[in-house]
Backbone as a ProteinNet text record, in pm:
[ID]
protein_1_A
[PRIMARY]
MSDRKIDFSAIDPQRDPDRYNRQVEATAARALARRKGTAFTFTLLASARPALLVAASVALVTWCGVTVRNDSTTENGADDAAWVLTRWAVTGEEPSVASMLEVLGAEPQ
[TERTIARY]
-1603.1	-1606.1	-1668.4	-1731.9	-1790.1	-1716.8	-1726.1	-1662.5	-1756.7	-1870.7	-1967.2	-1911.4	-1938.8	-1895.9	-1992.5	-1935.7	-2018	-2073.3	-2198.7	-2267.9	-2251.2	-2169	-2147.2	-2229.1	-2327.6	-2402.8	-2481.2	-2515.3	-2592.9	-2513.3	-2384.8	-2302.9	-2222.3	-2262	-2197.5	-2235.2	-2138.2	-2174	-2225.1	-2188.7	-2234.7	-2377.3	-2423.2	-2560.9	-2665.3	-2646.3	-2741.2	-2658.8	-2605.6	-2515.5	-2584.1	-2709.5	-2778.3	-2786.2	-2822.4	-2829.7	-2692.8	-2590.8	-2453.3	-2411.4	-2440.8	-2404.7	-2477	-2607	-2681.2	-2620.5	-2576.6	-2514.9	-2384.7	-2305.2	-2176.4	-2200.7	-2296.1	-2328.1	-2383.2	-2469.2	-2523.7	-2413.4	-2319.8	-2209	-2120.7	-2090.6	-2008.5	-2081.1	-2210.7	-2288.9	-2286.3	-2298.5	-2294.2	-2154.4	-2051.1	-1915.2	-1893	-1940.5	-1927.9	-2007.2	-2128.7	-2210.3	-2143.5	-2084.2	-2015.5	-1894.1	-1824.3	-1706.5	-1741	-1854.8	-1897.3	-1936.1	-1990.3	-2031.3	-1912	-1798.5	-1679	-1578.8	-1622.7	-1531.6	-1479.9	-1558.8	-1513.6	-1401.3	-1414.2	-1308.9	-1179.3	-1185.9	-1063.2	-1002.9	-1087.7	-1036.1	-969.5	-1030.3	-974.3	-839.8	-832.7	-704	-598.3	-635.5	-540.1	-484	-566.2	-517.7	-447.2	-457.6	-394.4	-241.6	-195.5	-50	21.4	-25.7	43.4	31.4	-81.6	-95.6	2.3	22.2	116.8	259.6	290	421.4	445	346.6	360.1	378.2	301.5	313.8	450.5	501.2	634.5	740.3	727.7	822.7	826.3	706.4	700.4	764.3	736.9	793.7	946	997.6	1143.4	1208	1148.3	1205	1197.2	1089.1	1080	1185.3	1201	1297.6	1438.6	1472	1603.4	1623.9	1521.9	1532.8	1553.1	1482.2	1498	1635.3	1684.9	1818.8	1923.6	1915.8	2016.1	2004.7	1881.7	1866.8	1919.5	1893.7	1945.7	2098.2	2160.9	2305.5	2362.7	2295	2345.4	2312.9	2211	2173.2	2237	2298.1	2357.2	2471.8	2548.4	2660.5	2613.7	2515.7	2470.2	2355.5	2298.3	2179.4	2206.5	2329.6	2362.6	2296.3	2271.8	2211.2	2059.8	2004	1862.6	1785.6	1680.4	1605.3	1537.6	1479.7	1411.6	1512.4	1630.4	1733.1	1777.3	1800.6	1847.1	1739.8	1611.3	1503.7	1485.2	1499.6	1489.3	1602.8	1722.7	1837.8	1811.9	1763.3	1734.4	1630.6	1525.9	1418	1466.8	1549.1	1597.9	1697.6	1789.9	1895.2	1851.9	1741.4	1699.3	1776.3	1847.1	1929.8	1837.3	1874.2	1799	1877.9	1836.6	1912.5	1884	1973.6	1948.5	1845.6	1792.5	1693.8	1750.3	1874.5	1940.1	1954.5	1995.5	2013.2	1876.3	1772.6	1638	1591.8	1613.2	1571.1	1653.3	1780.4	1869	1822	1786.2	1744.5	1610.2	1521	1389.7	1389.7	1507.1	1517.1	1493.9	1485.4	1464.3	1599.9	1612.9	1737.5	1725.9	1824.5	1821.3	1837.8	1772	1776.7	1876.8
4536.1	4564.7	4702.9	4711.5	4841.3	4903.3	5032.7	5103.6	5126.9	5059.6	5076.3	5008.7	5066	5009.2	4894.2	4794.2	4680.5	4714	4681.5	4714.1	4589.8	4603.9	4500.1	4521.9	4609.7	4638.5	4518.1	4422.6	4307.1	4215.8	4220.2	4134.4	4215.1	4338.2	4424.9	4384.1	4344	4296.7	4409.3	4534.3	4645.7	4689.5	4651.5	4689.8	4621.1	4490.9	4409.3	4304.6	4343.8	4251.6	4119.1	4119.7	3996.4	3899.3	3951	3866.3	3807.3	3891.5	3846.5	3736.1	3756.8	3655.3	3521.6	3531.2	3410.2	3333.8	3409.3	3339.2	3274.7	3343.5	3283.1	3158.7	3164.7	3050.6	2934.6	2965.4	2859.2	2791.2	2874	2816.8	2729.1	2776	2698.3	2569.9	2577.6	2456.8	2354.1	2396.8	2303.4	2241.9	2318	2261	2162	2189.1	2095.5	1968.1	1983	1865.5	1777.6	1834.9	1757.9	1688.7	1755.7	1694.3	1578.9	1594.3	1487.2	1362.6	1380.2	1270.1	1188.9	1252.9	1182.4	1156.4	1165	1140.6	997.3	901.4	764.7	752.1	824.6	821.6	876.1	986.8	1046	950.4	883.1	786.9	670.5	621.3	511.3	547.3	666.2	713.1	732.5	780.8	801.1	671	564.2	435.2	356.8	399.2	327.5	344.2	460	483.4	387.6	372.2	276.4	133.4	99.7	-37.7	-58.8	42	28.9	18.1	89	80.8	-58.6	-115.9	-248.7	-351.9	-340.4	-434	-424.2	-303.8	-285.8	-342	-326.9	-380.8	-534.5	-593.5	-738.7	-789.3	-721.1	-760.4	-746.7	-645.5	-625.6	-729.4	-761.6	-867	-1003.6	-1032.3	-1159.2	-1168.6	-1062.1	-1059.3	-1079	-1013.2	-1027.3	-1169.1	-1229.8	-1367.6	-1465.6	-1447.2	-1535.2	-1521.8	-1397.4	-1374.7	-1440.4	-1426.8	-1489.4	-1640.1	-1693	-1837.8	-1892.6	-1822.8	-1866.6	-1865	-1768.9	-1762	-1881.2	-1922.2	-2031.1	-2169.3	-2177.5	-2307.9	-2327.7	-2224.3	-2242.1	-2342.5	-2336.1	-2427.7	-2571.5	-2586	-2717.3	-2772	-2687	-2725.1	-2794	-2825.6	-2889.3	-3026.3	-3093.3	-3226.5	-3224.1	-3108.8	-3095.1	-3109.5	-3196.4	-3225.8	-3100.6	-3020.9	-2897.7	-2799.5	-2790.3	-2705.5	-2749.4	-2879	-2934.3	-2919.5	-2947.7	-2934.7	-2786.7	-2696.3	-2556.6	-2511.3	-2557.8	-2523.9	-2571.8	-2693.9	-2747.6	-2661.1	-2622.5	-2543.3	-2404.3	-2342	-2206	-2202.5	-2298.5	-2296.9	-2363.8	-2436	-2504.5	-2633.1	-2678	-2797.3	-2919.7	-3012.6	-3134.2	-3250	-3290.3	-3396.2	-3531.1	-3624.9	-3761.2	-3828.7	-3939.1	-4010.8	-4061.6	-4108	-4158	-4049.1	-3927.8	-3821.1	-3774.8	-3778.2	-3742	-3845.6	-3971.4	-4070.5	-4061.1	-4030.2	-4015.7	-3900.4	-3786.5	-3672.4	-3699.1	-3769.8	-3798.4	-3915	-3977.7	-4081.2	-4222.8	-4243.4	-4377.8	-4431.3	-4561.1	-4624.5	-4654.7	-4613.3	-4646	-4794.7	-4847.4	-4996.8	-5027.5
-2269.7	-2131.5	-2109.9	-1999	-1968.2	-1851.8	-1836.8	-1724.2	-1607.6	-1609.6	-1501	-1376	-1263.3	-1138.4	-1101.8	-1038.6	-992.5	-856.1	-840.7	-715.5	-621.4	-517.5	-421.4	-292.2	-296.3	-177.1	-128.3	-212.9	-171.9	-79.4	-88.1	0.2	103.2	122.1	219.8	358.8	446.3	579.6	668.9	640.5	726.2	692.2	575.7	534.5	619	638.6	720.7	797.1	913.7	986.4	1028.6	1062.6	1102.6	984.9	873	751.8	719.9	725.4	695.5	792.7	923.3	1024	999.7	959.2	931.4	811.1	708.6	593.5	631.7	714.1	757	841.2	933.4	1018.2	936.6	838.1	752.6	671.3	620.1	543.2	631.2	750.9	844.5	885	906	944.3	834.1	707.9	596	586.6	610	604.9	715.5	834.6	947	923.3	866.1	837.2	735.8	636.2	532.3	590.7	679.4	740.9	834.7	910.1	999	917.7	799.9	714.9	667.9	652.9	606.1	715.3	841.6	951.6	949.1	906.3	896.4	793.9	685.9	582.5	635	709.8	766.8	870	948.7	1047.7	976.6	871.1	797	733.7	677.8	616.2	723.3	841.3	947.7	1000.6	999.1	1045.5	936.3	813.6	703	706.5	747.4	754	846.8	971.8	1059.5	1010	948.8	894.2	781.4	697.1	587.4	643.4	748.3	812	867.8	932.4	985.2	873.8	766.4	655.5	590.6	573.1	514.4	604	737.7	830.1	827.5	823.8	814.8	686.4	575.8	448.7	452.8	512.8	520.2	607.3	717.2	809.6	741.7	673	601	487	413.8	305.8	359.1	467.8	530.1	579.3	639.9	684.1	573.2	462.3	344.7	287.1	277.6	223.7	306.1	438.4	529	516.5	511.2	504.1	372.7	263.1	134.1	130.4	195.1	199	276.7	383.5	465.5	403.4	324.9	265.1	128.7	75.9	-57	-52.5	51.8	63.1	92.5	183.2	224.3	136.5	52.8	-21.7	-153.1	-180.5	-309.6	-321.4	-212.3	-217.3	-193.1	-159.2	-133.5	-266	-264.8	-386.2	-443.3	-356	-401.5	-464.8	-408.3	-461.8	-601.6	-615	-744.3	-850.1	-812.5	-911.3	-950.2	-857.7	-886.8	-980.5	-950.2	-1034.2	-1178.4	-1192.2	-1327.1	-1398.1	-1325.2	-1387.6	-1426.9	-1343.6	-1370.3	-1483.4	-1483.5	-1586.2	-1715.4	-1712.3	-1833.8	-1860.4	-1757.5	-1774.3	-1790	-1874.4	-1893.5	-1832.8	-1713.3	-1643.6	-1702.3	-1676.2	-1722.6	-1632.4	-1680.2	-1602.7	-1473	-1477.8	-1355.8	-1251.1	-1293.6	-1192.2	-1141.2	-1221	-1171.7	-1065.7	-1093.1	-996.3	-870	-883.1	-763.7	-678.7	-739.9	-665.2	-597.4	-665.8	-609.6	-507.6	-491.7	-388.6	-437.6	-565	-616.8	-663.2	-661.9	-706.2	-859.5	-933.4	-1078.4	-1099.7	-1202	-1225.1	-1334
[MASK]
+++++++++++++++++++++++++++++++++++++++++++++++++++++++++++++++++++++++++++++++++++++++++++++++++++++++++++++

């Protein structure tokens, strides 16, 4: 390292105020131009939050509705074919041919 002083006179605003103002204005103009180019992106991001809120609300209402419906059909759904088939599939139960035909609506022979 050297002990020489650094010459900052080239960027001194009091040395040439017009030049300094032109540099500041040019920098600000570039920043504004860049921001205008991405205005669509900012608009899209701003509208994404409400859309996400609506989607989450719909999912919550649907989930609550399904939960309530499953609670009410659990008692009455013992004879429902879809319920019985699902129970067999989930539990891995192997039903007899007669019970499969009965659930599907056919008469055993």
